[in-house]
C-alpha positions, 0 to 999 in steps of 0.5 A, spaced: 171 759 661 175 753 663 175 751 670 182 754 671 180 760 668 175 762 674 179 760 679 184 765 677 177 770 677 176 768 684 183 768 685 183 776 683 178 779 686 177 776 692 181 780 697 180 787 693 178 792 698 171 796 696 175 802 696 179 800 691 172 798 686 169 803 681 162 803 681 162 804 674 166 798 673 161 793 676 155 789 674 147 791 676 145 785 680 138 787 677 141 786 671 144 779 671 140 773 668 141 766 670 137 760 667 133 758 672 133 750 668 139 749 669 141 746 674 145 749 681 152 748 679 150 751 671 147 756 674 153 758 679 157 757 672 153 761 668 153 767 674 161 766 674 162 767 667 157 772 666 159 778 672 166 782 672 167 781 680 163 774 683 164 778 689 162 785 688 156 787 685 151 794 685 143 794 687 141 801 687 148 805 686 150 801 692 156 796 692 155 790 695 160 786 697 160 778 698 164 773 703 165 766 704 167 763 711 171 756 712 164 752 714 161 746 714 154 751 714 150 751 708 147 759 706 140 756 707 142 754 714 145 761 715 139 765 714 136 760 717 138 762 724 137 769 721 130 767 719 130 764 727 133 769 731 129 775 728 122 772 729 123 768 736 
């Protein structure tokens, strides 16, 4: 999928509330397969090309919505901070 199409897909799904999402139209996260042998950029592109909605998936019958903040912190920084606070 071309970059323009991926951007369009991201913009389309970014702000849809969970209340407007049909659980039957959402990917089960455990069914999504992405090669671990590829670079991180290629894995991200594979994921975005594979899933129907890159912001919402289901796990054990529950809808999960992910979001991103406009910040310089990485996901690793955030997870490390959470773990530090949990295990003080």
